[in-house]
C-alpha positions as CSV (number, residue, x, y, z in Angstrom):
1,M,-13.3,8.9,-21.3
2,Q,-15.6,7.3,-18.7
3,R,-13.9,6.3,-15.4
4,V,-14.6,2.7,-14.7
5,Y,-13.8,1.3,-11.2
6,N,-14.7,-1.6,-9.0
7,G,-17.8,-0.9,-6.9
8,M,-19.1,1.7,-9.3
9,P,-22.9,2.0,-9.6
10,D,-24.4,0.4,-12.7
11,V,-25.9,3.8,-13.7
12,G,-22.4,4.8,-14.8
13,L,-22.3,2.1,-17.4
14,H,-24.9,3.5,-19.8
15,E,-23.9,1.5,-22.9
16,A,-23.4,-1.9,-21.2
17,E,-25.4,-4.7,-22.7
18,W,-25.8,-7.1,-19.7
19,Q,-26.0,-10.8,-20.3
20,A,-27.6,-12.9,-17.5
21,G,-26.6,-16.4,-16.6
22,R,-29.1,-19.2,-16.9
23,H,-28.5,-20.4,-13.3
24,G,-30.1,-18.7,-10.3
25,D,-33.6,-17.6,-9.4
26,G,-35.7,-14.6,-8.6
27,Q,-35.0,-14.8,-4.9
28,Y,-31.3,-14.8,-5.1
29,G,-30.7,-13.2,-8.4
30,R,-28.4,-14.1,-11.2
31,I,-24.9,-13.0,-12.2
32,E,-24.9,-10.6,-15.1
33,L,-21.9,-9.8,-17.2
34,A,-21.2,-7.1,-19.8
35,I,-18.2,-6.4,-22.0
36,L,-17.1,-2.8,-21.7
37,P,-15.8,-0.7,-24.6
38,D,-12.2,-1.1,-23.3
39,G,-12.5,-4.9,-23.3
40,Q,-12.8,-5.2,-19.5
41,I,-15.8,-7.2,-18.2
42,A,-18.3,-5.9,-15.7
43,M,-20.2,-8.2,-13.3
44,R,-23.2,-7.4,-11.2
45,N,-26.1,-9.2,-9.3
46,S,-29.4,-9.0,-11.2
47,R,-31.2,-8.3,-7.9
48,D,-29.5,-5.0,-7.5
49,S,-29.1,-3.9,-11.2
50,G,-28.2,-0.3,-10.1
51,G,-25.9,-1.4,-7.3
52,P,-22.1,-2.1,-7.3
53,V,-20.4,-3.5,-10.3
54,L,-17.1,-5.4,-10.2
55,I,-14.7,-4.9,-13.1
56,Y,-12.3,-7.6,-14.3
57,T,-9.9,-8.0,-17.2
58,H,-10.5,-10.5,-19.9
59,A,-7.6,-12.6,-18.5
60,E,-9.1,-12.6,-15.0
61,I,-12.5,-13.9,-16.3
62,E,-10.7,-16.5,-18.4
63,A,-8.8,-17.8,-15.4
64,F,-12.0,-17.8,-13.2
65,L,-14.0,-19.7,-15.8
66,A,-11.2,-22.2,-16.3
67,G,-11.0,-22.8,-12.6
68,A,-14.8,-23.2,-12.3
69,K,-14.8,-25.7,-15.1
70,D,-12.0,-27.7,-13.4
71,G,-13.9,-27.8,-10.1
72,D,-11.6,-25.4,-8.2
73,F,-14.5,-23.8,-6.3
74,D,-16.8,-26.9,-5.9
75,D,-16.0,-27.0,-2.1
76,L,-17.6,-23.6,-1.7
77,I,-21.0,-24.9,-2.5
78,S,-21.0,-28.4,-1.1
């Protein structure tokens, strides 16, 4: 079984099918997510597709998305 860990290089996730967000641009990149075979979710920056990948559980991504939808992080970009 493949060892999956935070900060691992993308090259270790050969079967990941990355999905890019619609927001962002070529200069700063976009967030890309992929569901891993064990159900965890990998996140990377499209600017550095071979670079470090963060790994989250499904519950962690659900909580983040709910918070983002509720405006919990709006003060970070205003």
